C-alpha positions in Angstrom: -10.0 20.6 30.7 -8.4 18.6 27.8 -4.7 18.9 27.5 -3.4 20.3 24.2 -1.6 17.8 22.0 2.1 18.7 21.7 3.7 17.9 18.4 6.8 15.7 18.8 10.2 16.7 17.5 11.8 13.5 16.3 14.6 13.8 13.8 13.2 11.5 11.2 14.9 13.1 8.2 18.3 13.1 10.1 18.2 9.3 9.7 17.0 9.2 6.1 20.3 8.0 4.6 20.4 5.1 7.1 16.7 4.3 6.3 17.5 4.4 2.5 20.4 2.0 3.0 18.2 -0.3 5.1 15.5 -0.2 2.4 18.0 -0.9 -0.4 19.3 -4.0 1.6 15.7 -5.3 2.1 14.9 -4.8 -1.5 18.0 -6.7 -2.6 17.1 -9.5 -0.2 13.5 -9.5 -1.6 14.8 -9.6 -5.2 17.2 -12.4 -4.3 14.3 -14.4 -2.8 12.2 -13.9 -5.9 15.1 -15.0 -8.1 16.3 -18.0 -6.0 13.0 -19.4 -4.6 10.3 -17.7 -6.6 6.7 -17.3 -5.6 4.6 -20.3 -4.5 1.8 -19.8 -7.0 -1.6 -21.1 -6.0 -4.1 -22.9 -8.2 -5.4 -19.6 -9.5 -2.1 -19.3 -11.4 -1.2 -22.9 -12.1 -4.6 -24.7 -12.5 -5.0 -28.1 -10.9 -7.4 -30.7 -9.7 -10.7 -29.9 -8.0 -12.1 -32.6 -5.7 -15.5 -32.4 -4.0 -16.1 -34.7 -1.0 -19.1 -35.2 1.3 -19.0 -36.3 5.0 -21.9 -37.6 7.1 -21.2 -34.9 9.7 -19.6 -31.5 10.0 -16.0 -31.4 8.9 -13.1 -29.8 10.9 -11.1 -28.1 8.2 -7.9 -27.6 10.2 -7.8 -31.4 10.9 -8.4 -32.1 7.2 -5.7 -29.8 6.1 -3.3 -31.4 8.6 -4.2 -34.9 7.3 -3.6 -33.7 3.7 -0.3 -32.1 4.7 0.8 -35.4 6.4 0.0 -37.2 3.1 2.2 -34.9 1.1 -0.5 -32.4 0.0 0.6 -29.4 2.0 -0.3 -27.0 -0.8 -3.9 -28.2 -0.9 -6.7 -25.7 -0.4 -9.7 -27.0 1.5 -12.9 -25.1 2.2 -16.6 -25.7 2.9 -18.8 -25.9 -0.2 -22.4 -25.2 0.5 -22.6 -26.9 3.9 -20.5 -27.9 6.8 -20.5 -31.5 5.5 -19.3 -30.8 2.0 -15.7 -29.8 1.3 -14.0 -28.6 -1.9 -10.3 -29.5 -2.2 -8.0 -27.8 -4.8 -4.6 -29.3 -5.5 -2.0 -27.9 -7.9 -0.9 -30.1 -10.8 1.9 -32.6 -10.2 4.2 -33.9 -12.8 3.5 -37.4 -14.0 0.1 -37.6 -12.2 -3.4 -37.0 -13.7 -6.5 -35.9 -11.9 -7.7 -39.5 -11.3 -4.5 -40.5 -9.6 -4.4 -37.4 -7.4 -8.0 -37.9 -6.3 -7.3 -41.5 -5.4 -4.4 -40.5 -3.2 -6.4 -37.7 -1.6 -9.3 -40.0 -0.8 -7.0 -42.7 0.6 -5.4 -40.1 2.9 -8.7 -38.8 4.1 -10.3 -42.3 4.6 -7.3 -43.5 6.6 -7.9 -41.0 9.3 -11.7 -40.7 9.2 -14.2 -42.5 11.4 -17.1 -42.1 8.9 -17.9 -42.7 5.3 -16.6 -40.2 2.8 -18.3 -39.9 -0.5 -16.5 -38.6 -3.6 -18.9 -36.2 -5.4 -16.8 -35.1 -8.4 -13.3 -34.7 -9.7 -12.3 -32.3 -12.5 -9.3 -30.5 -13.8 -9.6 -26.7 -13.8 -7.4 -24.4 -15.8 -5.6 -21.4 -14.3 -7.8 -18.4 -13.8 -4.7 -16.2 -14.4 -3.2 -17.2 -17.8 -0.1 -15.8 -19.4 -2.0 -13.2 -21.3 -3.8 -12.0 -18.2 -0.6 -11.9 -16.3 1.0 -9.7 -19.0 -2.0 -7.5 -19.1 -2.0 -7.2 -15.3 1.7 -6.2 -15.3 1.0 -3.5 -18.0 -1.9 -2.2 -15.9 0.3 -1.8 -12.9 2.8 0.1 -15.0 0.0 2.4 -16.4 -1.2 2.9 -12.8 2.3 4.0 -11.7 2.6 6.3 -14.6 -0.8 7.8 -13.7 0.4 8.3 -10.1 3.5 10.1 -11.5 1.3 12.5 -13.4 -1.2 13.1 -10.6 1.3 13.8 -7.9 3.4 15.9 -10.3 0.4 18.1 -11.1 -0.9 18.3 -7.5 2.5 18.8 -5.9 5.8 18.7 -7.8 7.6 16.2 -10.0 10.2 15.3 -7.3 7.4 14.3 -5.0 5.8 12.1 -7.8 9.1 10.2 -8.2 9.3 9.8 -4.4 5.7 8.5 -4.2 6.3 5.9 -7.0 9.6 4.9 -5.4 7.7 4.2 -2.1 5.1 2.2 -3.9 7.7 0.0 -5.7 9.5 -0.4 -2.4 6.3 -1.6 -0.7 5.4 -4.1 -3.4 8.9 -5.6 -3.7 9.2 -6.1 0.0 5.8 -7.7 0.3 6.6 -10.1 -2.6 10.0 -10.8 -1.0 8.2 -11.9 2.2 6.1 -14.3 0.2 9.1 -15.6 -1.7 11.2 -16.4 1.4 8.3 -17.8 3.4 6.8 -19.7 0.4 3.3 -18.8 1.5 0.8 -19.5 -1.3 0.5 -16.7 -3.7 -3.0 -16.5 -5.2 -5.6 -14.0 -6.4 -6.5 -12.9 -2.9 -2.8 -11.9 -2.3 -2.9 -9.9 -5.6 -5.9 -8.1 -4.3 -4.1 -7.4 -1.0 -1.1 -6.0 -2.8 -3.3 -3.6 -4.8 -4.9 -2.5 -1.5 -1.4 -1.9 -0.1 -0.6 0.3 -3.0 -3.7 2.4 -2.4 -3.1 2.5 1.4 0.6 3.6 1.0 -0.2 6.2 -1.7 -2.9 7.8 0.5 -0.6 8.0 3.5 2.1 9.5 1.3 -0.2 12.1 -0.2 -1.3 13.2 3.3 2.4 13.7 4.3 3.2 15.6 1.1 0.2 17.9 1.6 1.5 18.9 5.0 5.0 19.4 3.6 3.6 21.7 1.0 1.7 23.8 3.6 4.8 24.0 5.8 6.9 25.3 2.9 4.4 28.2 2.6 4.3 29.0 6.4 7.9 28.2 7.6 9.8 30.8 5.5 13.0 30.4 7.6 13.3 26.6 7.7 15.5 24.5 5.4 13.8 21.8 3.2 15.0 19.1 5.6 13.5 21.0 8.7 10.2 21.7 6.9 9.8 18.0 5.9 10.8 16.8 9.3 8.2 19.1 10.9 5.6 17.8 8.5 6.3 14.2 9.3 6.2 14.9 13.1 2.9 16.7 12.7 1.3 13.8 10.9 2.9 11.2 13.2 -0.1 10.8 15.5 -2.5 10.4 12.6 -0.2 7.8 10.9 0.2 5.8 14.1 -3.5 5.8 15.0 -4.5 4.8 11.4 -1.9 2.1 11.1 -2.6 0.6 14.6 -6.4 0.4 14.0 -5.8 -1.2 10.6 -3.3 -3.7 12.1 -5.8 -4.7 14.8 -8.3 -5.7 12.2 -5.7 -7.5 10.1 -4.3 -9.4 13.1 -7.9 -10.7 13.8 -8.2 -11.8 10.2 -4.8 -13.4 10.2 -5.3 -15.5 13.4 -9.1 -16.0 13.3 -10.1 -15.6 9.6 -9.2 -19.2 8.5 -6.9 -20.7 6.0 -8.7 -19.3 3.0 -7.8 -15.6 3.7 -4.5 -16.3 5.5 -2.4 -15.1 2.6 -4.6 -12.1 2.1 -4.3 -11.0 5.7 -0.5 -11.7 5.7 0.1 -9.6 2.6 -1.9 -6.7 4.1 -0.1 -7.0 7.4 3.3 -6.7 5.7 2.1 -4.0 3.4 0.6 -1.8 6.0 3.8 -1.9 8.1 6.1 -1.3 5.1 3.8 1.3 3.7 3.7 3.3 6.9 7.5 3.2 7.0 7.9 4.2 3.4 5.5 7.1 3.7 7.6 8.4 6.6 11.1 7.8 5.1 11.3 6.7 1.5 8.9 9.1 -0.3 10.0 12.3 1.5 13.7 11.2 1.5 13.7 10.6 -2.2 12.1 14.0 -2.8 14.8 15.7 -0.7 17.5 13.8 -2.4 16.2 15.1 -5.8 16.6 18.6 -4.4 13.0 19.8 -3.7 13.0 23.4 -2.3 10.7 26.1 -1.1 10.6 27.7 -4.6 9.2 24.5 -6.1 6.1 24.5 -3.8 5.6 28.1 -2.5 3.2 30.4 -4.3 4.9 33.6 -5.4 4.3 36.1 -2.5 2.5 39.3 -3.2 4.7 42.3 -3.4 3.6 44.3 -0.3 5.9 47.2 -1.3 4.2 47.6 -4.6 0.8 47.5 -2.9 1.8 50.2 -0.4 3.2 52.3 -3.2 -0.1 52.0 -5.1 -2.1 53.0 -2.1 0.2 56.0 -1.4 -0.2 57.1 -5.1 -4.0 56.9 -4.8 -3.9 58.9 -1.6 -1.7 61.6 -3.2 -4.0 62.0 -6.1 -7.0 62.3 -3.8 -5.2 65.0 -1.7 -4.3 66.9 -4.8 -7.9 66.8 -6.0 -9.1 68.0 -2.6 -6.6 70.8 -2.6 -7.7 72.0 -6.0 -11.3 71.9 -5.1 -10.7 73.9 -1.9 -8.7 76.4 -4.0 -11.6 76.8 -6.4 -14.0 77.3 -3.5 -11.7 80.0 -2.0 -11.5 81.8 -5.3 -15.3 81.9 -5.7 -15.8 83.3 -2.2 -13.2 86.0 -2.7 
């Protein structure tokens, strides 16, 4: 016989102020990293030189990347192009050097360590895929999305919860960007896609917790807002842990086995899932509690049982009076 799952009773909300202080410190550190070091933008943002080379046999990309890094091209992106013998190398622009000079240095570095002939197929300069206008439009789109989240959560739950959910989303994005700033991992379009995925993941987890909080406010009439929220977080703890762990297993496989091309994508998702799980448990609900959410904000107005009973009693009285009058008429006829 399966054993019934017992809901834990961990005092998450009792530590909410400590969690908020920790999050504030981490956000300040992330903002400091973005200001002091900035993001290491990839060729998608900066443009650069594209070099296509062909080998006589299959190419080991890790060895090629190491050779390029030893030659001073640690930011180079190398990937197979069409076959295992053809490689496409992308290098960010360097001050004072044109595409021809860069390609010559790259070819010299590769030929110095290769035991076979390397053919240079093409060299061209590519502009940034993400220009200033697209960057500005993207930032505006994110702001519109956050505003939409505010409206959606406010309509579905309550405006204090909408502020908490947006605060959690901003928290997740800033911390993820901070990790990339301090580690100087390359920031390209795949990382942008990962951050957008993190926003969706975190918001979904937050909505699930808020839905349970709302239900508990309607059923736990005697509990305080802190107790109700804490119970909801504990009830969803198993679901949160299982979802996050299964997601992290896939992301760890991508991070270690997926190759250099999606390394940044997997890293951003790893950080985002961990931070998003934490923010759904602490930040979103803690902000809603700090803003003063209460039972009256989420509970439906209870039906007045007294009025209902009084109405039924009145109907019963009228029925009895009518029955008494009918019996009186029948008695009068018989007499």
